C-alpha positions in Angstrom: 4.5 71.1 78.4 3.1 68.3 76.2 4.6 67.9 72.8 1.2 68.4 71.1 -0.8 71.5 72.0 -3.7 73.6 70.7 -4.3 77.3 71.2 -5.5 80.3 69.3 -6.7 83.9 69.3 -9.2 86.4 67.9 -7.7 88.4 65.1 -9.1 91.7 63.7 -11.3 90.0 61.1 -11.4 86.4 62.1 -10.4 83.5 64.4 -7.0 81.8 64.4 -6.6 78.3 65.7 -3.1 76.9 66.2 -1.9 73.4 66.6 1.7 72.7 67.5 3.8 69.6 67.8 7.4 69.7 69.1 8.4 66.1 69.5 12.0 67.2 70.1 13.9 70.5 70.7 15.2 70.3 67.1 11.8 69.9 65.4 8.6 72.0 65.4 5.4 71.6 63.3 2.9 74.5 63.5 -0.5 74.5 61.8 -2.6 77.6 61.8 -6.2 77.8 60.6 -7.6 81.2 59.9 -11.4 81.6 59.5 -12.7 85.1 58.6 -15.9 86.2 60.2 -17.4 87.6 57.0 -16.4 85.1 54.2 -16.8 81.4 53.7 -13.1 80.8 53.4 -10.6 78.7 55.4 -6.9 79.4 55.2 -4.6 76.6 56.6 -0.9 77.0 56.9 1.7 74.4 57.9 5.1 75.6 59.1 8.0 73.2 59.8 11.3 74.1 61.6 14.4 71.8 62.0 17.1 72.8 64.4 15.5 76.3 64.8 15.4 77.0 61.0 12.3 77.3 58.9 12.4 74.5 56.3 8.9 74.7 54.8 5.7 76.7 54.5 2.5 75.2 52.9 -0.7 77.3 52.7 -4.0 76.2 51.3 -6.9 78.6 50.9 -10.3 76.9 50.4 -13.2 79.1 49.2 -14.4 81.1 46.2 -10.7 81.7 45.0 -8.8 78.6 46.0 -5.0 78.9 46.2 -2.1 76.9 47.4 1.5 78.0 48.1 4.5 75.7 48.9 7.9 77.0 49.9 10.9 74.9 51.0 14.2 76.1 52.3 17.5 74.4 52.8 19.4 74.4 56.2 21.1 77.7 55.3 17.8 79.4 54.7 18.0 79.5 50.9 14.8 78.8 48.9 15.0 75.3 47.3 11.4 75.0 46.0 8.6 77.4 45.3 5.1 77.0 43.8 1.9 79.0 43.9 -1.1 77.3 42.4 -4.2 79.3 41.6 -7.5 77.9 40.3 -6.4 77.8 36.7 -2.6 78.5 36.6 0.7 78.3 38.4 2.9 81.3 39.0 6.1 82.2 40.8 6.2 84.3 44.0 8.2 87.5 44.2 11.2 87.9 46.6 9.0 90.2 48.7 6.2 87.7 49.0 8.7 85.0 50.0 10.1 87.3 52.7 6.6 88.0 53.9 5.9 84.3 54.3 9.2 83.9 56.3 8.3 86.9 58.5 4.8 85.5 59.1 6.3 82.1 60.1 8.5 83.7 62.7 5.6 85.9 64.0 3.3 82.8 64.3 5.9 80.9 66.2 6.3 83.8 68.6 2.6 84.1 69.1 2.3 80.4 69.7 5.1 80.6 72.3 3.3 83.5 74.1 0.0 81.7 74.1 1.5 78.5 75.5 3.4 80.4 78.2 0.0 82.1 79.1 -1.6 78.6 79.2 -4.2 79.5 76.6 -5.8 76.3 75.4 -8.0 75.7 72.4 -11.0 73.3 72.7 -13.5 72.3 70.0 -16.7 70.3 69.8 -20.4 70.1 69.1 -22.7 72.3 71.1 -25.6 70.6 72.7 -28.9 72.3 73.7 -28.1 71.6 77.4 -25.1 73.9 77.1 -22.6 71.2 77.3 -20.2 70.4 74.4 -19.3 67.0 73.0 -15.5 67.4 72.5 -13.8 66.4 69.3 -11.4 64.2 71.1 -14.1 62.5 73.1 -15.8 63.4 76.4 -17.8 66.4 77.3 -17.1 69.9 78.6 -19.2 72.8 80.1 -17.4 76.0 79.1 -17.9 79.0 81.4 -19.3 81.3 78.7 -20.8 84.6 79.6 -24.4 85.4 78.6 -23.4 87.2 75.4 -21.5 84.2 74.1 -24.4 81.8 75.0 -26.8 84.1 73.3 -24.6 84.2 70.2 -24.3 80.4 70.1 -28.0 79.9 70.6 -28.9 82.4 67.8 -26.6 80.5 65.4 -28.0 77.2 66.5 -31.6 78.3 65.8 -30.7 80.1 62.6 -29.1 77.1 61.0 -31.1 74.2 62.4 -28.0 72.0 61.9 -25.6 70.7 64.5 -23.3 73.6 65.6 -19.6 73.3 66.1 -17.9 75.7 68.5 -14.2 76.5 69.2 -13.2 78.4 72.4 -10.2 79.3 74.5 -9.6 78.5 78.1 -7.0 80.4 80.1 -6.3 81.4 83.7 -8.0 84.7 82.8 -11.3 83.1 81.7 -13.1 81.6 78.7 -13.5 83.1 75.2 -15.6 81.9 72.3 -13.7 81.9 69.0 -16.1 80.3 66.5 -19.7 79.0 66.2 -20.3 77.4 62.8 -22.4 74.6 61.2 -19.1 73.4 59.7 -17.7 70.4 61.4 -14.6 71.7 63.2 -13.7 68.2 64.4 -12.9 67.3 60.7 -10.3 70.1 60.7 -8.7 69.2 64.0 -5.4 67.3 63.5 -4.6 64.2 65.5 -1.5 64.1 67.6 -0.2 60.8 66.2 -0.6 61.8 62.5 0.4 65.4 62.9 
């Protein structure tokens, strides 16, 4: 398995894209980007583990109600730093909220493990009228979308009149469209060397 991977899944109300870097068995960095289907919001969360222990969580929500949360933990799992920044004020998090962030971190790591074991791979790029995609990392791909996905992409392309970015999953079981948006998904995609 390469030390830098990308995967994702469709959630109930949006798409989740996951990037993961595990340069050594002792260190893991996981970034999730959640994009709801109905709101112009992006929620990016970075999780860091050292020697199997969660050491930090950083979440940034960009949209109508921006927010950021930073949590840091020592090697014994005790909270060493906490901050929640809202648009016009800072506030502390409750013990329950902190526990929920820790639970969510463990859940996302398990989901990432399962997706990687299932060889679910995330790809992103700019859709071209020919049906090919100019990939964010360079090169082109021709995803094997079904007719519903192609129709969905085409309708979005015609509706916006702007270049359209798409994100999709490829796995042994097939290909699934995650997102089609005028937003430049390549700008959100982390690079292996700086991740």
